[in-house]
Legacy VTK file of the C-alpha trace (Angstrom):
# vtk DataFile Version 3.0
C-alpha trace
ASCII
DATASET POLYDATA
POINTS 204 float
-19.656 174.093 -13.937
-22.984 172.877 -13.021
-23.447 174.422 -9.717
-27.317 176.080 -9.123
-27.588 178.990 -6.201
-30.705 177.812 -4.404
-32.187 180.584 -1.452
-34.182 178.640 1.450
-37.444 181.217 2.436
-39.690 178.347 4.034
-39.928 179.049 7.187
-42.317 180.555 9.268
-40.948 183.619 10.225
-42.553 182.842 13.990
-40.431 185.276 16.176
-40.305 188.062 13.621
-44.019 188.430 12.609
-43.901 188.566 9.143
-41.979 187.610 6.101
-38.241 187.717 6.979
-37.865 186.931 2.766
-39.617 190.506 2.545
-38.577 192.283 5.363
-36.574 196.022 3.551
-32.796 197.075 3.932
-32.488 199.594 1.433
-34.569 199.750 -1.417
-34.352 195.895 -1.372
-36.190 192.975 0.254
-34.192 190.923 2.227
-34.450 187.837 -0.820
-33.730 190.631 -3.800
-30.561 191.462 -2.117
-29.571 187.798 -1.742
-30.827 187.398 -5.223
-28.269 190.454 -6.857
-25.665 188.900 -4.448
-26.211 186.175 -5.925
-25.891 186.789 -9.671
-23.453 189.379 -9.167
-21.462 186.517 -8.044
-21.947 184.536 -11.015
-24.561 182.679 -10.313
-27.567 182.955 -12.934
-29.312 179.760 -12.300
-31.007 180.200 -9.077
-34.039 178.477 -6.916
-35.943 179.639 -4.012
-38.061 177.379 -1.937
-40.810 178.445 -0.487
-43.252 177.183 2.079
-45.541 179.398 4.378
-45.533 182.476 2.696
-44.957 181.150 -1.159
-48.305 183.491 -2.087
-46.359 186.822 -1.114
-42.832 185.610 -1.718
-44.173 184.802 -5.521
-46.080 187.671 -5.487
-42.850 189.967 -4.630
-40.489 188.199 -7.493
-42.645 188.830 -9.727
-42.624 192.420 -9.674
-42.027 194.303 -12.790
-37.956 194.943 -13.056
-37.304 191.522 -10.793
-34.856 189.149 -13.085
-36.677 185.508 -13.507
-36.290 183.022 -10.637
-37.361 179.602 -10.599
-39.740 178.879 -7.253
-40.176 175.878 -5.222
-42.344 175.491 -2.645
-41.850 173.273 0.111
-45.028 171.556 1.304
-43.620 169.641 3.980
-41.810 173.017 5.096
-43.050 172.237 8.836
-40.524 169.619 9.003
-37.685 171.515 9.315
-34.414 173.439 7.157
-33.775 169.771 6.012
-37.382 169.132 3.602
-37.130 172.526 1.625
-32.861 171.580 0.885
-34.243 168.460 0.369
-36.806 169.528 -2.081
-34.545 172.078 -3.424
-32.636 169.501 -4.564
-35.063 166.981 -5.462
-35.659 170.469 -8.146
-32.467 170.925 -9.049
-30.533 167.251 -10.017
-29.991 166.364 -13.127
-27.128 164.104 -14.891
-23.871 166.510 -15.105
-24.552 169.013 -11.714
-21.927 169.278 -9.998
-22.624 170.824 -6.818
-25.380 173.674 -5.485
-24.992 176.840 -3.338
-27.652 176.957 -0.345
-28.086 180.559 1.288
-30.393 181.147 4.629
-32.969 184.402 3.600
-32.103 185.326 6.838
-29.001 185.886 5.990
-29.017 188.884 3.159
-26.565 190.859 3.781
-23.058 188.175 3.035
-21.388 189.873 -0.211
-20.624 189.018 -3.551
-16.762 188.530 -3.177
-17.615 186.129 -0.070
-19.696 183.524 -3.106
-16.882 184.315 -4.975
-14.360 182.504 -3.079
-16.050 180.078 -2.081
-17.086 178.755 -5.721
-13.327 179.466 -6.636
-12.251 177.263 -3.299
-15.084 174.758 -4.324
-13.724 174.573 -7.886
-10.341 174.470 -7.077
-10.261 171.119 -5.064
-13.881 169.620 -5.154
-14.609 169.527 -1.766
-17.915 167.462 -0.731
-18.812 170.562 1.188
-17.642 174.736 1.354
-18.570 176.903 3.878
-16.936 180.485 4.654
-15.418 180.728 8.426
-15.472 183.807 10.232
-13.204 183.192 13.069
-14.442 180.260 15.005
-17.500 180.534 13.220
-18.931 178.788 10.592
-21.302 180.844 8.267
-23.717 180.442 5.238
-23.504 180.208 2.232
-22.761 176.982 2.274
-21.476 174.355 -1.115
-22.332 171.312 -1.907
-20.548 168.373 -3.706
-22.210 166.025 -5.434
-20.850 163.000 -3.575
-22.624 164.638 -0.766
-26.345 164.203 -2.768
-27.648 160.844 -1.460
-26.280 161.307 2.219
-28.407 164.800 1.527
-31.540 163.078 0.537
-31.551 160.429 3.114
-30.937 162.493 6.585
-32.600 162.055 9.378
-35.064 165.009 10.266
-32.821 165.507 13.932
-29.767 165.735 12.780
-29.815 167.436 9.551
-27.465 168.805 6.399
-24.820 169.133 9.819
-24.792 165.166 10.613
-24.163 165.681 6.979
-21.506 168.278 7.101
-20.102 166.248 10.284
-20.002 162.719 8.498
-17.024 164.746 6.031
-14.653 165.646 8.945
-12.079 166.609 7.904
-13.003 166.491 3.954
-14.879 169.802 4.927
-13.163 172.661 3.725
-13.515 176.595 5.532
-13.158 179.042 3.581
-11.778 181.788 5.749
-13.292 185.598 5.642
-13.803 188.948 6.809
-17.085 189.591 5.555
-20.043 189.805 9.083
-22.882 189.029 5.955
-21.828 185.271 6.830
-23.427 184.922 10.446
-25.505 187.880 10.431
-28.566 186.106 10.699
-32.141 187.862 11.601
-34.481 186.041 13.567
-36.012 189.100 15.583
-38.222 192.389 15.792
-34.562 193.476 17.347
-32.269 192.377 15.819
-34.143 193.483 12.483
-34.244 197.116 13.687
-30.722 196.729 14.393
-30.031 195.519 10.476
-31.716 198.794 9.092
-29.444 200.705 11.499
-26.639 199.371 10.100
-27.092 198.271 7.217
-23.218 197.602 5.564
-21.289 196.874 9.193
-18.086 195.767 8.490
-15.375 193.495 10.544
-12.994 195.119 11.477
LINES 1 205
204 0 1 2 3 4 5 6 7 8 9 10 11 12 13 14 15 16 17 18 19 20 21 22 23 24 25 26 27 28 29 30 31 32 33 34 35 36 37 38 39 40 41 42 43 44 45 46 47 48 49 50 51 52 53 54 55 56 57 58 59 60 61 62 63 64 65 66 67 68 69 70 71 72 73 74 75 76 77 78 79 80 81 82 83 84 85 86 87 88 89 90 91 92 93 94 95 96 97 98 99 100 101 102 103 104 105 106 107 108 109 110 111 112 113 114 115 116 117 118 119 120 121 122 123 124 125 126 127 128 129 130 131 132 133 134 135 136 137 138 139 140 141 142 143 144 145 146 147 148 149 150 151 152 153 154 155 156 157 158 159 160 161 162 163 164 165 166 167 168 169 170 171 172 173 174 175 176 177 178 179 180 181 182 183 184 185 186 187 188 189 190 191 192 193 194 195 196 197 198 199 200 201 202 203
């Protein structure tokens, strides 16, 4: 199964005021926790896409004891998240690649079991897009099958990857989860403070 995982960490973190990838939760940074989660779920080919904070993230991921990952700098990060996804696709795509899983660095609490469920659902169906659903909300990470790679490459900055997902209609596979981490994004100091107070919140 050729399914690499991609962590998008190229944003400016302007509302947070510091790189979200390097915020700490317990003993881990956001990006470190996500990397551990992906590995625990059985994904060992992982790419981190950086942007504004490329140097700081590279330094953190080069620290002793940190497992090796591939890092790609997106020079067009100011164009938005789609440009980072396209940079990741350019870096990982090769003959035989079947899909890629895309995670966002500001959703660090997704559980390994959730990632395994998404991978299992994609493997069983080969749906073009597989994503978690918590109640009425869709979350991350998202698996994009090779069938939509060309659409992602040519997507407009205005509609982004969401436009590609919408174009798949009923072919999109939503996987029901009880993992609040798939929707719990952290964009502001206030959201971060709440997360630190309750780092392992569970849905009742």
